[in-house]
VEXKERO-351112 format. One line per 2 residues: number of its first residue (from 1); their letters; for each residue x, y, z of C-alpha. Coordinates in nm, 3 decimals. Each point is the difference from the previous one (the first is absolute). Layout:
<nodes>
NUM	a	X:Y:Z  ...
</nodes>
This chain:
<nodes>
1	mp	1.304:1.670:-0.443  -0.269:0.106:0.126
3	yk	-0.157:0.342:-0.144  -0.002:0.274:0.214
5	nl	-0.368:0.158:-0.126  -0.218:-0.059:-0.355
7	ks	0.206:0.303:-0.120  0.342:-0.211:-0.013
9	fi	-0.158:-0.262:-0.139  -0.199:0.189:-0.280
11	ev	0.413:0.144:-0.044  0.112:-0.394:-0.021
13	le	-0.253:-0.092:-0.279  0.079:0.336:-0.208
15	kn	0.354:-0.104:0.011  -0.065:-0.343:-0.137
17	ge	-0.226:0.165:-0.272  -0.313:-0.185:0.131
19	lv	-0.205:0.391:0.078  -0.123:0.232:-0.188
21	ri	-0.106:0.345:0.146  -0.304:0.151:-0.202
23	ke	-0.071:0.358:0.041  -0.289:0.008:-0.225
25	ri	-0.320:0.093:0.205  -0.153:-0.323:0.086
27	np	-0.339:-0.106:0.217  0.041:-0.263:0.232
29	ql	-0.361:-0.056:-0.097  -0.009:-0.307:-0.220
31	es	0.271:0.191:-0.269  0.333:-0.116:0.216
33	te	-0.184:-0.371:-0.035  -0.033:-0.027:-0.374
35	ii	0.400:0.115:-0.035  0.096:-0.224:0.279
37	dr	-0.209:-0.275:-0.165  0.157:0.052:-0.322
39	ls	0.346:-0.026:0.159  -0.080:-0.299:0.211
41	kn	-0.062:-0.210:-0.289  0.297:0.096:-0.193
43	ng	0.284:-0.003:0.248  -0.030:0.357:0.050
45	pa	0.210:0.214:0.276  -0.129:0.135:0.335
47	vl	-0.117:0.326:-0.049  -0.037:0.323:0.242
49	fe	-0.293:0.197:-0.093  0.121:0.356:0.130
51	nt	-0.267:0.237:-0.127  -0.313:-0.179:0.163
53	gf	-0.166:0.323:0.095  0.072:-0.073:0.396
55	af	0.267:0.072:0.173  0.149:-0.317:-0.014
57	pl	0.156:-0.204:-0.292  -0.122:-0.330:-0.032
59	lm	0.233:-0.320:-0.099  -0.173:-0.311:-0.180
61	ns	0.146:-0.305:-0.129  0.327:0.018:0.227
63	mg	0.035:-0.381:0.067  -0.185:-0.113:-0.298
65	sy	0.259:-0.223:-0.189  0.276:-0.284:0.144
67	kr	0.296:0.287:0.007  -0.230:0.242:0.187
69	ic	-0.172:-0.252:0.256  0.400:-0.117:0.058
71	la	0.132:0.393:0.042  -0.231:0.049:0.226
73	lg	0.055:-0.295:0.216  0.367:0.097:-0.027
75	vk	0.028:-0.381:-0.202  0.186:-0.064:-0.329
77	nl	-0.242:-0.335:0.003  -0.323:-0.100:0.168
79	dd	0.128:-0.341:0.095  0.300:0.230:0.175
81	ip	-0.271:0.015:0.326  -0.121:-0.375:0.040
83	ae	0.369:-0.099:-0.026  0.084:0.233:0.316
85	ie	-0.311:-0.143:0.145  0.101:-0.364:-0.097
87	nf	0.332:0.047:0.149  -0.085:0.139:0.316
89	lk	-0.305:-0.237:0.082  0.254:-0.291:-0.056
91	ml	0.290:0.164:0.234  -0.298:0.025:0.293
93	ag	-0.127:-0.364:-0.097  0.321:-0.166:-0.013
95	pk	0.172:-0.218:0.256  0.215:0.140:0.269
97	sn	0.247:-0.282:0.129  0.221:0.212:0.257
99	wl	-0.023:0.332:0.143  0.253:0.188:-0.239
101	dk	-0.286:-0.057:-0.269  -0.256:0.139:0.210
103	ik	0.260:0.315:0.101  0.038:0.030:-0.452
105	ll	-0.359:0.029:0.003  -0.034:0.280:0.260
107	pr	0.122:0.284:-0.290  -0.302:-0.154:-0.215
109	lg	-0.231:0.047:0.235  0.118:0.363:0.094
111	el	-0.107:0.070:-0.389  -0.389:-0.050:0.128
113	an	0.067:0.316:0.237  0.061:0.221:-0.323
115	wm	-0.313:-0.107:-0.196  -0.243:0.110:0.281
117	pv	-0.188:0.326:-0.034  0.132:0.294:0.241
119	vk	-0.231:0.273:0.138  0.227:0.307:-0.014
121	kg	-0.065:0.335:0.238  -0.137:0.350:-0.170
123	rg	-0.159:0.003:-0.347  0.147:-0.166:-0.312
125	dc	-0.005:0.156:-0.309  -0.341:-0.104:-0.093
127	qq	-0.140:0.237:0.251  0.169:0.308:-0.143
129	vv	-0.309:0.160:-0.136  -0.317:-0.025:0.199
131	mn	-0.319:0.060:-0.182  -0.213:0.214:0.169
133	pp	-0.323:-0.086:-0.031  0.074:-0.329:-0.122
135	di	-0.112:-0.032:-0.388  0.074:-0.320:-0.194
137	tq	-0.174:0.155:-0.316  0.315:0.221:-0.020
139	lp	0.207:-0.329:-0.127  -0.014:-0.113:-0.391
141	iq	-0.207:-0.285:0.106  -0.095:-0.172:-0.363
143	kc	-0.323:-0.104:-0.093  0.110:-0.309:-0.215
145	wp	-0.246:-0.127:-0.221  -0.302:0.169:-0.114
147	qd	-0.279:-0.208:0.211  0.191:0.034:0.320
149	gg	-0.216:0.129:0.302  0.242:0.286:0.057
151	nf	0.391:0.075:0.050  0.181:-0.326:0.170
153	lt	0.329:0.012:0.183  0.194:-0.286:-0.177
155	lp	0.327:-0.017:0.183  -0.100:0.050:0.350
157	ii	0.182:-0.176:0.273  -0.234:-0.059:0.296
159	ht	0.091:-0.025:0.399  -0.265:-0.179:0.230
161	kd	0.069:-0.183:0.349  -0.162:-0.281:0.175
163	pe	-0.131:0.167:0.265  0.070:-0.272:0.239
165	tg	0.342:-0.089:-0.072  0.103:0.297:-0.163
167	ir	0.164:-0.164:-0.271  0.020:0.190:-0.300
169	nv	-0.123:-0.097:-0.356  0.098:0.186:-0.322
171	gl	-0.201:-0.038:-0.311  -0.100:0.174:-0.359
173	yr	-0.356:0.044:-0.060  -0.169:0.270:-0.223
175	mq	-0.165:0.286:0.147  -0.270:0.204:-0.182
177	vf	-0.045:0.396:0.103  -0.341:0.120:0.105
179	gp	0.132:0.335:0.120  0.288:0.160:0.170
181	tl	-0.008:-0.207:0.302  -0.178:-0.278:-0.104
183	ta	0.086:-0.353:-0.186  -0.091:-0.321:-0.029
185	mh	0.212:-0.315:0.127  -0.011:-0.252:-0.240
187	wh	0.161:-0.307:0.180  -0.200:-0.361:-0.079
189	rh	-0.085:-0.215:0.269  0.289:-0.241:0.003
191	kv	0.273:0.266:0.049  0.140:0.063:0.344
193	sa	-0.105:0.365:0.048  -0.356:-0.140:-0.096
195	kh	0.042:-0.199:0.342  0.145:0.245:0.179
197	fs	-0.282:0.226:-0.083  -0.242:-0.281:0.092
199	vy	0.169:-0.010:0.347  -0.060:0.390:0.058
201	kk	-0.346:-0.026:-0.087  -0.006:-0.291:0.292
203	ln	0.111:0.217:0.221  -0.181:0.284:-0.102
205	kr	0.300:0.250:-0.020  0.125:0.232:-0.274
207	mp	0.229:-0.139:-0.257  0.328:0.200:-0.061
209	vv	0.122:-0.020:-0.361  0.279:0.191:-0.155
211	va	0.135:-0.013:-0.351  0.358:0.036:-0.150
213	lg	0.029:0.123:-0.385  0.359:-0.035:-0.156
215	gd	0.315:-0.024:0.195  0.247:-0.287:-0.083
217	pv	-0.179:-0.237:-0.291  0.089:-0.304:0.230
219	nt	-0.259:0.135:0.210  -0.271:0.002:-0.232
221	yv	0.122:-0.351:-0.145  -0.048:-0.142:0.359
223	at	-0.314:0.146:0.086  -0.129:-0.298:-0.295
225	ap	0.220:-0.286:0.074  -0.192:-0.287:0.147
227	mp	0.164:0.013:0.376  -0.130:-0.234:0.278
229	eg	-0.242:0.151:0.221  0.182:0.159:0.304
231	id	0.314:0.047:-0.192  0.095:0.361:-0.053
233	ey	0.040:0.086:-0.327  0.294:0.281:0.033
235	ml	0.182:-0.336:0.133  0.014:-0.106:-0.343
237	sg	0.020:0.360:-0.144  0.357:0.008:0.232
239	fi	0.106:-0.346:-0.144  -0.013:0.171:-0.363
241	rk	0.152:0.312:0.100  0.277:-0.110:0.235
243	kk	-0.103:0.259:0.229  -0.284:0.048:0.229
245	ve	-0.301:0.193:-0.067  -0.048:0.345:0.201
247	lv	-0.358:0.058:0.138  -0.119:0.305:0.169
249	qc	-0.277:0.085:0.203  -0.315:0.127:-0.140
251	lt	-0.130:0.363:0.068  -0.408:-0.123:0.058
253	qd	0.008:-0.346:0.046  0.193:-0.252:0.159
255	aq	0.171:-0.187:-0.253  0.342:0.031:-0.144
257	vp	0.134:0.025:-0.366  0.306:0.021:-0.235
259	ad	0.143:0.339:0.083  0.118:-0.019:-0.405
261	ad	-0.355:-0.010:-0.113  -0.109:0.283:-0.251
263	fi	-0.339:0.042:0.168  -0.126:-0.108:0.308
265	ie	-0.425:-0.001:0.028  -0.113:-0.072:0.352
267	gy	-0.323:-0.096:0.097  -0.264:-0.223:0.171
269	id	-0.262:-0.263:-0.085  -0.346:0.004:0.273
271	pe	-0.093:-0.335:-0.035  -0.353:0.081:0.111
273	ee	-0.037:0.211:-0.283  -0.199:-0.041:-0.321
275	li	0.206:-0.189:-0.305  0.031:0.236:-0.278
277	le	-0.078:-0.141:-0.383  0.347:-0.011:-0.162
279	gp	0.063:-0.089:-0.364  0.037:-0.079:-0.283
281	fg	0.344:-0.026:-0.043  0.203:-0.130:-0.334
283	dh	0.208:-0.249:0.155  0.284:-0.247:-0.047
285	tg	-0.210:-0.240:-0.103  -0.055:0.197:-0.343
287	yy	-0.371:0.042:0.063  -0.173:0.230:0.266
289	sl	-0.072:-0.100:0.342  -0.346:0.075:0.060
291	pd	-0.135:0.249:0.323  -0.025:-0.128:0.315
293	ly	0.016:0.092:0.362  0.309:0.080:0.225
295	pr	0.115:0.220:0.268  0.028:0.394:0.042
297	fh	0.327:0.133:0.045  0.008:0.359:0.164
299	it	0.324:0.187:-0.037  0.124:0.196:0.281
301	ai	0.332:0.102:-0.134  0.190:-0.006:-0.333
303	th	0.406:0.084:0.038  0.211:0.017:-0.298
305	rr	0.377:0.020:-0.106  0.090:0.377:-0.146
307	da	0.084:-0.162:-0.305  -0.255:-0.281:-0.018
309	iy	-0.089:-0.198:-0.328  -0.320:-0.190:-0.015
311	pg	0.025:-0.356:-0.054  -0.248:-0.154:-0.217
313	ti	-0.079:-0.306:-0.206  -0.256:-0.182:-0.240
315	vg	-0.140:-0.343:0.004  -0.171:-0.128:-0.280
317	ip	0.050:-0.235:-0.346  0.310:-0.167:0.072
319	pq	0.317:0.064:-0.022  -0.029:0.300:0.254
321	ed	0.223:0.075:0.265  -0.147:-0.192:0.248
323	aw	0.102:-0.286:-0.189  0.380:0.037:0.096
325	lg	-0.075:0.039:0.391  -0.171:-0.326:-0.043
327	ka	0.310:-0.149:-0.187  0.222:0.132:0.277
329	te	-0.249:-0.187:0.252  -0.003:-0.273:-0.205
331	ri	0.400:-0.075:0.000  0.031:0.127:0.359
333	fl	-0.223:-0.197:0.171  0.082:-0.284:-0.155
335	tp	0.266:-0.089:0.212  -0.212:-0.032:0.325
337	ik	-0.266:-0.200:-0.216  0.206:-0.268:-0.060
339	ml	0.267:0.031:0.340  -0.324:0.010:0.227
341	li	-0.309:-0.150:-0.119  0.036:-0.216:-0.368
343	pe	0.365:-0.121:-0.032  -0.022:-0.160:-0.368
345	iv	-0.087:0.359:-0.139  0.259:0.040:-0.248
347	dm	-0.101:0.320:-0.178  -0.359:0.200:-0.013
349	nl	-0.146:0.268:-0.264  -0.263:0.184:0.055
351	pm	-0.101:0.129:-0.356  -0.079:0.378:-0.077
353	eg	-0.325:-0.145:-0.182  -0.084:-0.174:0.293
355	vf	-0.012:0.350:0.250  0.182:-0.185:0.254
357	hn	-0.292:-0.207:0.145  -0.149:-0.143:-0.302
359	la	0.284:-0.247:-0.122  0.331:-0.126:0.172
361	ii	0.214:-0.265:-0.196  0.206:-0.192:0.257
363	ki	0.308:-0.214:-0.025  0.072:-0.243:0.206
365	kk	0.245:-0.341:0.050  -0.202:-0.289:-0.039
367	dy	0.093:-0.302:0.208  -0.368:-0.165:0.079
369	pg	-0.308:-0.070:-0.182  -0.263:0.282:0.139
371	qa	0.292:0.239:0.065  -0.192:0.255:-0.255
373	lk	-0.295:0.002:0.156  0.128:0.020:0.375
375	vm	0.176:0.334:-0.103  -0.343:0.160:-0.172
377	ns	-0.106:-0.090:0.332  0.251:0.183:0.177
379	iw	-0.010:0.300:-0.226  -0.408:0.047:0.068
381	ga	0.105:-0.040:0.383  0.296:0.309:-0.044
383	gq	-0.054:0.310:0.139  -0.122:0.223:-0.278
385	mm	0.060:-0.283:-0.299  -0.356:-0.117:0.149
387	ft	-0.109:0.227:-0.271  0.162:-0.171:-0.276
389	km	-0.299:-0.082:-0.241  0.204:-0.270:-0.209
391	ii	0.342:-0.171:0.063  0.232:-0.177:-0.252
393	iv	0.266:-0.254:0.133  0.235:-0.121:-0.217
395	dg	0.341:-0.192:0.071  0.318:-0.096:-0.179
397	tv	0.211:0.302:-0.196  -0.276:0.196:-0.154
399	ni	0.103:0.357:-0.011  -0.345:0.175:0.199
401	hn	0.079:0.318:-0.143  -0.021:-0.116:-0.300
403	yw	-0.404:-0.026:-0.089  0.020:-0.179:-0.331
405	ev	0.242:-0.263:0.143  -0.244:-0.013:0.319
407	aq	-0.305:-0.112:-0.212  0.175:-0.239:-0.220
409	ya	0.109:-0.159:0.324  -0.326:0.006:0.190
411	fq	-0.184:-0.090:-0.307  0.248:-0.318:-0.069
413	nv	-0.104:-0.097:0.355  -0.340:0.061:0.080
415	ep	-0.325:-0.240:-0.061  -0.265:0.227:0.041
417	gr	-0.227:-0.223:0.251  0.312:-0.110:0.200
419	di	0.217:0.276:0.027  -0.271:0.336:0.098
421	if	-0.082:0.029:0.317  -0.300:0.230:0.135
423	sq	-0.053:0.142:0.337  -0.165:0.337:0.119
425	gp	0.116:0.210:0.281  0.076:0.381:0.065
427	vd	0.055:0.223:-0.345  0.108:0.355:-0.013
429	vl	-0.294:0.226:0.078  0.124:0.163:-0.323
431	dh	-0.103:-0.321:-0.229  -0.343:0.051:-0.166
433	sc	-0.004:-0.319:-0.131  -0.140:-0.202:0.312
435	sv	-0.357:-0.033:0.068  0.038:0.169:0.331
437	ms	0.241:0.251:0.129  0.357:-0.116:0.115
439	fg	-0.112:-0.394:-0.037  0.020:-0.198:-0.297
441	gk	0.167:-0.325:-0.179  0.355:-0.039:-0.052
443	mg	0.194:-0.257:-0.234  0.372:-0.182:0.039
445	vd	0.130:-0.121:-0.291  0.240:-0.320:0.026
447	at	0.218:0.071:-0.280  0.293:-0.224:0.158
449	ek	0.146:-0.316:-0.197  -0.233:-0.294:0.147
451	lp	0.157:-0.257:0.195  -0.123:-0.379:-0.016
453	ee	-0.226:0.067:0.307  -0.164:0.305:-0.182
455	cg	-0.085:-0.159:-0.319  0.014:-0.350:-0.035
457	kk	0.242:-0.292:-0.055  0.126:0.174:-0.283
459	gk	0.091:0.321:0.128  -0.107:0.184:-0.285
461	ee	-0.338:0.089:-0.112  -0.102:-0.137:-0.335
463	re	-0.143:0.268:-0.171  0.102:0.081:-0.386
465	kg	0.229:0.321:0.027  0.169:0.225:-0.237
467	gk	-0.014:-0.084:-0.382  -0.116:0.192:-0.259
469	we	-0.304:0.237:0.151  -0.347:0.003:-0.246
471	ng	-0.038:0.349:0.015  -0.195:0.025:-0.333
473	kl	-0.259:-0.275:0.128  0.008:0.171:0.335
475	ad	-0.112:0.352:-0.148  -0.267:-0.151:-0.220
477	si	-0.145:-0.189:0.271  -0.002:0.324:0.266
479	kk	-0.135:0.195:-0.285  -0.329:-0.222:0.006
481	ft	-0.045:0.182:0.300  -0.134:0.351:-0.067
483	ei	0.036:0.110:0.375  0.334:-0.009:-0.028
485	vq	0.163:0.293:-0.141  0.362:-0.048:0.018
487	cn	0.229:-0.292:0.009  0.402:0.029:0.047
489	lt	0.184:-0.339:-0.039  0.331:0.149:0.018
491	ll	0.124:-0.191:0.336  -0.007:-0.314:-0.223
493	ek	0.258:0.094:-0.187  0.217:0.003:0.291
495	ni	-0.156:-0.344:0.130  -0.200:0.122:0.229
497	pl	-0.341:-0.140:-0.020  -0.222:0.271:0.079
499	ii	-0.259:0.193:-0.184  -0.125:0.349:0.075
501	ls	-0.365:0.086:-0.122  -0.193:0.300:0.037
503	vk	-0.396:-0.033:0.039  -0.312:0.180:0.017
505	kn	-0.205:-0.215:0.249  -0.355:-0.007:-0.049
507	kr	-0.195:-0.217:0.201  0.082:-0.151:0.361
509	nh	0.235:-0.221:0.062  0.175:0.074:-0.349
511	ve	0.359:-0.040:0.037  -0.025:-0.361:0.149
513	el	-0.214:-0.121:-0.281  0.194:0.140:-0.262
515	tk	0.339:-0.202:0.192  -0.221:-0.282:0.005
517	kl	-0.062:0.004:-0.369  0.374:0.119:-0.088
519	fe	0.208:-0.306:0.175  -0.325:-0.221:-0.186
521	qd	0.187:0.048:-0.349  0.317:-0.236:-0.074
523	vf	0.183:0.294:-0.109  0.036:0.111:0.349
525	rk	0.159:-0.293:0.158  0.350:0.133:0.053
527	ik	-0.152:0.317:0.130  0.007:0.032:0.400
529	vi	-0.130:0.366:0.078  -0.186:0.235:-0.162
531	iy	-0.019:0.354:0.160  -0.320:0.204:-0.096
533	le	-0.019:0.368:0.022  -0.261:0.260:-0.083
535	ht	-0.066:0.069:-0.359  0.124:0.371:0.038
537	id	0.381:-0.073:0.063  0.272:-0.042:-0.193
539	is	0.135:-0.377:0.025  0.261:0.070:-0.249
541	di	0.195:0.185:0.344  0.136:-0.299:0.173
543	ts	0.076:0.214:0.314  -0.331:0.171:0.005
545	vf	-0.190:-0.309:-0.004  0.196:-0.157:0.307
547	wr	-0.034:0.353:0.186  -0.406:-0.035:-0.068
549	fs	-0.032:-0.412:0.060  0.164:0.069:0.348
551	nn	-0.243:0.313:0.056  -0.314:-0.171:-0.122
553	id	-0.022:-0.337:0.095  -0.093:-0.195:0.302
555	pr	0.183:-0.349:-0.025  -0.244:-0.234:0.189
557	rd	-0.285:0.172:-0.117  0.095:0.047:-0.364
559	sy	0.179:-0.310:-0.120  -0.132:-0.314:-0.220
561	ii	0.179:-0.311:0.053  -0.077:-0.236:-0.341
563	nm	0.074:-0.376:0.028  0.001:-0.052:-0.386
565	ng	0.171:-0.318:-0.198  0.212:-0.106:0.355
567	at	0.147:0.332:0.028  -0.110:0.320:0.210
569	hi	-0.013:0.356:-0.165  -0.134:0.348:0.187
571	gl	-0.169:0.316:-0.085  0.070:0.268:0.183
573	dg	-0.247:0.291:0.033  0.191:0.342:-0.022
575	tr	-0.317:0.208:-0.115  -0.155:0.284:0.171
577	kt	-0.293:-0.175:0.277  -0.391:0.178:-0.066
579	ke	-0.287:-0.088:0.157  -0.180:-0.046:-0.315
581	md	0.262:-0.284:-0.135  0.162:-0.155:0.357
583	gf	-0.230:0.121:0.286  0.258:0.220:0.075
585	er	-0.103:0.226:0.319  0.246:0.253:0.051
587	ew	0.086:0.309:-0.228  0.310:-0.081:-0.232
589	pn	0.236:0.309:-0.012  0.182:0.189:-0.357
591	il	0.338:-0.015:-0.051  0.177:0.306:-0.027
593	is	0.072:0.255:-0.259  0.075:0.326:-0.050
595	ds	-0.259:0.267:-0.113  -0.010:0.110:-0.364
597	dt	0.035:0.402:0.106  0.292:-0.132:0.223
599	vr	0.181:-0.181:-0.299  -0.042:0.264:-0.209
601	ki	0.138:0.267:0.223  0.320:-0.230:0.054
603	dt	0.025:-0.064:-0.360  0.053:0.383:-0.091
605	vw	0.239:0.089:0.308  0.223:-0.344:-0.033
607	dk	0.274:0.194:-0.192  0.008:0.274:0.267
609	lg	0.079:-0.308:0.274  0.308:-0.065:-0.058
611	lg	-0.066:-0.425:0.020  0.140:-0.064:-0.360
613	kf	-0.207:-0.179:-0.316  -0.382:0.043:0.002
615	ip	-0.119:-0.294:0.206  -0.382:-0.081:-0.126
617	sp	-0.286:0.001:0.315  -0.017:-0.392:0.122
619	sl	-0.353:0.099:0.060  -0.094:0.027:-0.420
621	kf	0.097:-0.418:0.045  -0.287:-0.050:0.230
623	re	-0.230:0.279:-0.069  -0.275:-0.274:-0.174
625	qm	0.058:-0.232:0.299  -0.193:0.226:0.218
627	yg	-0.406:-0.087:0.085  -0.101:0.342:-0.004
629	qg	0.168:0.305:0.191  -0.051:-0.061:0.373
631	av	0.195:-0.200:0.228  -0.233:-0.276:-0.005
633	ag	-0.033:-0.200:-0.334  -0.327:0.091:-0.179
635	e	-0.157:-0.237:-0.215
</nodes>
């Protein structure tokens, strides 16, 4: 059943025990973030902040769990949607041997018409109230993190059209507020809306842009979905809703928007106008994205429902709400990928710690040598999967949603010098580890069971495996190196030959040199991988280790293969990169934590919020890992 509006979704959340209403005065500036950050990391509920100091309540964390994302999309299980897609594609592609088979197909083809958006006459509920004059500062727009450049819309559904073809694109890009009728429009160079902008620039024409907030949560999800260029996102929305999206004409711009939205913000971008410096912004990587130049969006009208609710979210150190939007995309788009692009794919997992684009675990049905390499290259050429920094390919019966099982299987099958490949190409604009913006290294790991053609006549590698790990000797050897602050050998107990070290670098090429010295020692002969992190990081927390590591490594630049005593090993440098120690010329951002005053304020009022047992601030865990207090990491 599609939702009539955002209010009806809230009613369903409340009925299912998934929402708490907070009547205490909470400021959208920093305070709402601190509350939601605590809840996101502890499986907490959605929150409706009813007293924001503005005329509108603020809804947050509404899709921030598996159950709530399923409720938002109207399914019991996320795999229900790809199963429907698979059945439909098989029906279309199946053989039609006679006229009767073709006639039977007609009703299913008629369903397509029910998915296509339709423009209705007159005004929609989203236009019940016209704000005169328009003033976006009257909305409870958040400042999420202390070093953010200002207040940001975090769930705006952005509508643009190609001026030559008229084809619509719907995306979700943050918007920094600069005044009552001025924001920035943060779209990256790879996005379709950015391509539309470049066409308007060539034509020297103003670009109409309209923004929807709220309404059916399916529309918010599809704005994040990696749809192929030229395919209307509202067609996917109609497929998921089982009902077409009704659109209405805007008041001041030639564009159409969902009639059920809570707010509509109409405006334009002048491609001849000077860009505006936007940011910093605490981003989904868990780090600040640093200031850069983006187009100015001029607001010409704001309309809203009489009972409008402002939707917001926060992104930051995972897990956050966006992880569940990403999980929906992982499940929904698995079927098109394997049916239309890479048929040997069995399953796919994008771990939350990999923040969507840093790590993908892929399971395949392996039939021939080199197939894992073929799949890696296919993924790096598939739409937004091109941004994937690291790919691990497995086969067999391994459950790729069990990370311990994946790690054990992978290390059983991987010989680093043979099975890890490096490449380079486009990376996400928010990746701070690459030496130049949006272009960097990639790593593929063939963790499939090897065929004879891939590893010699015996068909098995000859490296000594398992047995008793010499933890004591390893620890003693590591202690000889004073730059090593901590060591974590716990993965050895699970028969995973990987060691995690935190180091305090004090010279150029330090990690490469240290890797060579460690693997020269006989006690390291069975260790396949060493991961290095900064000395400030608590490496006993494996989840944080892999979040930090995947963000901080450019695999091609920061990997060191060592061939020693007939076996290969690899050191992976996940430390912070600086000009002094690494020749790194870009600014390195800080991680995201709340300021002490905000933490204390929420501690003080927690018992009044109705959120149950006290949850300490996640920021306390990371405070000592900051380098100064700015968005840019100081020395």
